[in-house]
C-alpha positions in Angstrom: -121.6 -25.9 -147.1 -119.9 -25.7 -150.7 -115.8 -27.4 -150.4 -113.4 -25.5 -152.2 -111.5 -27.3 -154.7 -107.7 -27.3 -154.6 -106.4 -27.4 -157.9 -109.5 -24.8 -159.2 -108.5 -22.4 -156.3 -104.4 -22.9 -156.7 -105.1 -22.5 -160.3 -107.0 -19.3 -160.1 -104.2 -18.0 -157.7 -101.5 -18.4 -160.3 -103.7 -17.1 -162.9 -104.5 -13.5 -160.3 -100.4 -13.2 -159.5 -99.2 -14.2 -163.0 -101.6 -11.4 -164.9 -100.9 -9.1 -161.5 -96.9 -9.1 -162.6 -98.0 -8.5 -165.9 -99.5 -5.2 -165.0 -96.2 -4.3 -163.4 -93.9 -5.4 -166.7 -95.7 -4.3 -169.2 -96.6 -0.7 -168.4 -93.7 0.0 -166.6 -90.9 -2.0 -168.2 -90.5 0.7 -170.8 -89.9 3.5 -168.7 -88.1 1.7 -166.7 -85.5 1.4 -169.8 -85.8 4.8 -170.1 -85.2 5.9 -166.8 -81.7 4.1 -167.9 -81.0 6.4 -170.8 -82.0 4.2 -173.7 -83.1 6.1 -176.7 -86.7 5.3 -178.0 -85.5 3.4 -180.9 -83.7 1.2 -178.6 -86.9 0.4 -176.2 -88.6 -0.2 -179.5 -86.4 -2.8 -180.2 -86.1 -4.3 -177.0 -89.9 -4.7 -176.2 -90.4 -6.5 -179.9 -87.7 -9.0 -178.9 -90.5 -10.7 -176.3 -93.1 -11.3 -179.2 -90.3 -12.2 -181.5 -88.7 -15.1 -179.0 -92.1 -16.4 -178.5 -92.6 -17.6 -181.9 -90.0 -20.2 -181.1 -90.1 -21.0 -177.7 -94.1 -21.3 -176.9 -94.4 -24.0 -179.3 -90.9 -25.9 -178.3 -92.0 -25.5 -174.9 -95.6 -27.0 -175.7 -94.1 -29.9 -177.3 -91.7 -30.3 -174.3 -94.7 -30.3 -172.1 -97.0 -33.2 -174.0 -93.6 -35.1 -174.9 -92.9 -35.7 -170.9 -97.0 -35.2 -170.1 -96.5 -32.8 -167.2 -97.4 -29.0 -166.9 -96.4 -27.9 -162.7 -92.7 -29.5 -163.9 -91.9 -27.6 -166.8 -93.9 -24.0 -165.9 -91.5 -24.6 -162.3 -88.2 -24.8 -164.4 -89.5 -22.2 -166.6 -90.7 -19.8 -163.7 -87.3 -20.1 -162.3 -85.3 -19.7 -165.4 -87.4 -16.3 -166.0 -86.9 -15.3 -162.7 -83.3 -15.3 -163.6 -83.5 -13.6 -166.6 -85.5 -10.9 -164.7 -82.7 -10.0 -162.1 -79.8 -10.2 -165.2 -81.7 -7.5 -166.8 -82.9 -5.2 -163.3 -79.2 -6.0 -162.2 -77.0 -5.2 -165.2 -76.5 -2.4 -167.8 -75.3 -1.8 -171.2 -77.6 -2.5 -174.5 -75.9 -5.7 -175.1 -76.4 -7.6 -171.5 -80.0 -5.8 -171.4 -80.6 -7.3 -174.9 -79.3 -10.7 -173.9 -81.7 -10.9 -170.7 -85.0 -10.1 -172.1 -84.4 -12.8 -174.6 -84.1 -14.7 -171.8 -86.9 -13.6 -169.9 -89.5 -13.7 -172.4 -88.2 -17.0 -173.7 -89.2 -18.5 -170.5 -92.0 -16.5 -169.5 -94.3 -16.0 -172.1 -94.7 -20.1 -173.2 -96.0 -20.8 -169.6 -99.2 -19.2 -169.8 -100.1 -21.2 -172.6 -99.3 -24.4 -170.5 -101.6 -23.2 -167.8 -104.2 -22.7 -169.9 -104.1 -26.1 -170.8 -103.9 -26.9 -167.7 -106.9 -25.3 -166.8 -109.4 -26.5 -169.6 -108.9 -30.0 -168.2 -109.2 -29.6 -164.7 -112.3 -27.7 -165.1 -113.1 -30.0 -167.8 -113.4 -32.4 -165.8 -115.1 -30.8 -162.6 -117.8 -29.7 -165.1 -116.7 -25.7 -164.4 -115.8 -23.8 -167.2 -112.1 -21.9 -168.5 -113.7 -18.6 -167.8 -114.4 -19.2 -164.2 -110.5 -19.4 -163.8 -109.2 -17.0 -166.1 -111.3 -14.5 -164.7 -108.6 -13.7 -162.1 -106.0 -13.0 -164.6 -108.0 -10.1 -165.6 -108.9 -9.2 -161.6 -104.8 -9.5 -161.3 -104.2 -7.3 -163.6 -106.9 -4.5 -163.2 -105.8 -4.7 -159.6 -102.1 -4.0 -159.5 -102.8 -1.8 -162.7 -105.1 1.0 -161.0 -102.7 0.5 -158.0 -99.4 -0.1 -159.4 -98.6 4.0 -160.2 -99.6 4.9 -156.2 -97.4 2.5 -154.9 -94.3 3.3 -157.4 -94.8 7.1 -156.1 -94.9 5.9 -152.5 -91.9 3.3 -153.1 -89.7 5.7 -154.8 -90.6 6.0 -158.4 -90.3 3.6 -161.4 -86.5 2.3 -160.2 -88.2 0.6 -157.6 -90.5 -1.6 -160.2 -88.0 -4.7 -159.9 -88.6 -5.0 -156.4 -92.5 -5.0 -156.4 -92.2 -7.3 -159.7 -90.1 -9.9 -157.7 -92.7 -9.5 -154.5 -95.8 -10.5 -156.6 -93.8 -14.0 -157.8 -93.6 -15.0 -154.8 -97.4 -15.9 -154.6 -97.2 -18.0 -158.1 -94.6 -20.4 -157.3 -96.3 -21.4 -153.3 -99.4 -21.9 -155.2 -97.9 -23.9 -157.9 -97.3 -26.4 -155.2 -100.8 -27.0 -154.6 -101.3 -27.9 -158.2 -101.3 -31.2 -159.5 -101.1 -32.2 -163.5 -104.0 -34.0 -165.2 -102.8 -36.9 -167.1 -104.0 -37.2 -170.6 -105.7 -40.5 -172.1 -103.6 -40.1 -175.3 -100.1 -41.6 -176.1 -96.9 -39.6 -175.5 -96.3 -37.7 -178.5 -93.4 -37.7 -180.6 -91.6 -35.3 -183.2 -93.2 -37.5 -186.2 -96.5 -37.4 -184.7 -96.2 -33.5 -184.5 -97.0 -33.8 -187.5 -100.5 -34.5 -187.3 -101.3 -30.6 -186.4 -99.4 -29.3 -189.1 -101.4 -31.7 -191.7 -104.5 -30.6 -190.6 -105.7 -28.1 -192.7 -108.7 -26.6 -190.6 -106.2 -25.9 -187.8 -103.9 -24.1 -190.0 -106.7 -22.3 -191.5 -108.0 -21.4 -187.7 -104.5 -20.4 -187.3 -104.5 -17.6 -190.1 -108.1 -16.4 -189.0 -106.4 -16.2 -185.8 -103.8 -13.9 -187.3 -105.7 -11.8 -188.9 -108.0 -10.8 -186.2 -105.0 -10.1 -183.8 -103.3 -8.1 -185.8 -105.3 -5.0 -185.3 -105.4 -6.3 -181.0 -101.6 -6.4 -180.7 -101.0 -3.5 -182.6 -103.0 -1.5 -180.6 -101.5 -3.0 -177.0 -98.6 -1.6 -178.1 -99.4 1.7 -179.6 -102.3 2.7 -177.6 -100.4 4.1 -174.9 -98.2 6.7 -177.2 -101.1 7.3 -179.5 -102.9 8.6 -176.1 -99.9 10.3 -175.0 -99.9 12.3 -178.5 -103.7 13.7 -178.2 -102.7 14.7 -174.4 -103.2 11.6 -172.1 -101.1 11.5 -168.8 -99.0 8.5 -167.9 -102.0 8.0 -165.7 -104.8 8.5 -168.0 -102.5 5.6 -170.0 -102.8 3.6 -166.7 -106.7 3.7 -166.6 -106.9 2.4 -170.0 -105.1 -0.7 -169.5 -107.3 -0.8 -166.3 -110.5 -0.1 -167.6 -110.2 -3.2 -170.3 -108.8 -5.6 -167.8 -111.5 -4.7 -165.8 -114.1 -5.0 -168.5 -112.9 -8.8 -169.1 -114.3 -9.7 -165.9 -118.1 -10.2 -166.3 -117.1 -12.1 -169.9 -114.6 -14.6 -168.6 -117.0 -15.3 -165.3 -120.4 -15.6 -167.2 -119.5 -16.6 -171.0 -119.5 -20.5 -170.7 -123.3 -20.4 -169.8 -124.1 -19.0 -173.1 -121.4 -19.9 -176.0 -122.5 -23.7 -176.4 -125.6 -22.1 -178.1 -123.4 -21.6 -181.0 -120.9 -22.2 -183.1 -117.4 -21.2 -182.1 -116.7 -19.7 -186.2 -120.1 -17.9 -185.7 -119.2 -16.3 -182.5 -115.5 -15.1 -183.5 -117.4 -13.3 -186.8 -119.8 -11.4 -184.2 -116.3 -10.5 -182.6 -114.5 -9.6 -185.7 -117.7 -7.1 -186.5 -117.5 -5.9 -183.3 -113.7 -5.0 -183.5 -114.3 -3.4 -186.8 -116.8 -0.9 -185.2 -114.3 -0.6 -182.8 -111.4 0.6 -184.8 -113.9 2.8 -186.9 -114.3 4.7 -183.5 -110.5 4.9 -182.5 -110.3 6.3 -185.4 -112.1 9.3 -185.5 -112.6 10.5 -181.9 -109.6 12.0 -180.6 -110.7 12.8 -176.9 -108.6 10.7 -175.3 -110.9 10.3 -172.0 -113.3 8.9 -174.3 -110.9 7.1 -176.2 -110.0 5.3 -172.7 -113.5 4.7 -172.3 -114.0 3.1 -175.2 -111.4 0.4 -173.6 -114.6 -0.9 -172.1 -114.9 -2.9 -175.7 -112.8 -5.1 -174.1 -115.2 -7.4 -173.2 -116.8 -7.8 -176.4 -113.8 -8.3 -177.9 -110.8 -10.3 -176.7 -112.3 -11.6 -173.8 -114.8 -13.5 -175.9 -112.3 -14.0 -178.4 -109.5 -15.6 -176.2 -112.1 -18.0 -174.8 -113.6 -19.2 -177.9 -110.2 -19.5 -179.5 -108.8 -21.6 -176.5 -112.0 -23.9 -176.4 -112.0 -24.4 -180.2 -108.4 -25.6 -180.2 -109.6 -27.9 -177.9 -111.9 -29.2 -180.2 -109.6 -29.2 -183.5 -106.8 -31.2 -181.9 -106.2 -34.5 -179.9 -106.3 -34.6 -176.5 -102.8 -35.4 -176.0 -101.5 -32.4 -178.2 -103.4 -29.7 -175.8 -100.0 -28.1 -174.4 -98.5 -28.0 -178.0 -101.9 -26.5 -179.7 -102.4 -23.6 -177.0 -98.5 -22.8 -177.2 -99.0 -22.5 -181.1 -102.1 -20.4 -180.3 -100.1 -18.2 -177.9 -97.9 -18.0 -180.4 -99.8 -16.7 -183.3 -101.5 -14.3 -181.0 -98.6 -12.9 -178.6 -95.5 -13.5 -180.9 -96.6 -13.2 -185.0 -99.7 -10.7 -184.7 -97.4 -8.5 -182.1 -94.3 -8.2 -184.4 -96.3 -7.3 -187.3 -98.9 -5.4 -185.5 -96.2 -3.5 -183.4 -94.1 -2.9 -186.8 -96.9 -2.1 -189.2 -98.5 0.3 -186.9 -95.4 2.3 -186.0 -94.9 2.9 -189.7 -98.0 3.9 -190.4 -98.1 6.0 -187.4 -95.1 7.8 -188.2 -96.2 8.0 -192.0 -99.9 9.4 -191.7 -100.6 10.0 -187.8 -102.1 7.7 -185.4 -105.4 7.2 -186.5 -104.4 5.8 -189.6 -103.4 2.5 -188.0 -106.5 2.1 -186.7 -108.3 2.9 -190.2 -105.7 -0.1 -191.2 -106.8 -2.0 -188.4 -110.7 -1.3 -189.0 -109.6 -3.2 -192.9 -108.3 -5.9 -191.0 -111.2 -6.9 -188.6 -113.5 -6.7 -191.6 -111.2 -9.4 -193.5 -111.9 -11.6 -190.3 -115.1 -10.9 -190.1 -115.7 -12.3 -193.5 -112.7 -15.5 -193.2 -115.0 -16.9 -190.3 -118.5 -16.4 -191.1 -117.6 -17.5 -194.6 -115.8 -20.3 -193.5 -118.7 -21.5 -191.1 -120.8 -21.0 -194.1 -118.7 -23.5 -196.1 -118.7 -25.8 -193.3 -122.4 -26.0 -192.9 -123.3 -26.2 -196.6 -120.9 -29.5 -196.3 -122.1 -31.1 -193.5 
């Protein structure tokens, strides 16, 4: 009989409930703020502050984790502080207080997931397992809650009851964190002077630039797809289905991709992903039936799911072991922070000026540029070697 590994089971559970809580916060926080009387402009500013603050928060907490060679203790601190921020957010009123508590929430919440990712990479590596076999539980948690949250909130009394659903979900990650152990790094403890190695690595910085280019359209779609679907006639429940289908499609990829990706160089895979992204955004720009667009969210399995797993593993290869948390935090900063702000801002402006389809034309061009960059870089590297 196969003996369950406590570390892997606990990390899988943490991924499940962390992303399950995200399936409450991401779709319903704008509706919650709307119900409290905020204007669309105010809600846009409040939702944009999360990606903005993560630009500073994620590298900082990644460095702190590497500096003290601990993930578990730092994540526990971050979760406690983020929950305090959420309590302030949901129990106070007034734009100034809401803005301040959202800043606190995201400053402590968003940096925790790259730290968990780094621990998953280390824990699975020493056990001969794949990162995706644990990360898949995050997609299961997100898709499961996305599917049932609308029905549950209707039964509980509407979006006003969202905070209680959110807080109940957070009980489980805290319990599971108690069973997780740090995987100690073999490298030396880093210092601020040593961290300059990361910013002197031309290959790492160039990779981050390519990740930024391919991520901007994806994050733009994350932020604005719901509004685009609503303008095409989709209901709120249809929008929740779009989120759920995307998350469900990731599950088989996260579970199985490790069997195949070792056959090809990471940059080659990401070049192919960028080509698929290009085709995906072309279809989004010309199709106006909301149900067809919701169905096309299944392409998330060949785009984001592959992009994230390959990017996480390539960062591990590019940097020394002791920079693991810092490297993953910079990756998350680029994807969630910089790409989120740029994608949301440009996409919103394009949508207002020329309609929602125009932002997907922009996304098509950006993804095509990313494909050329990834495949071109791999060609140059191969010719040099």
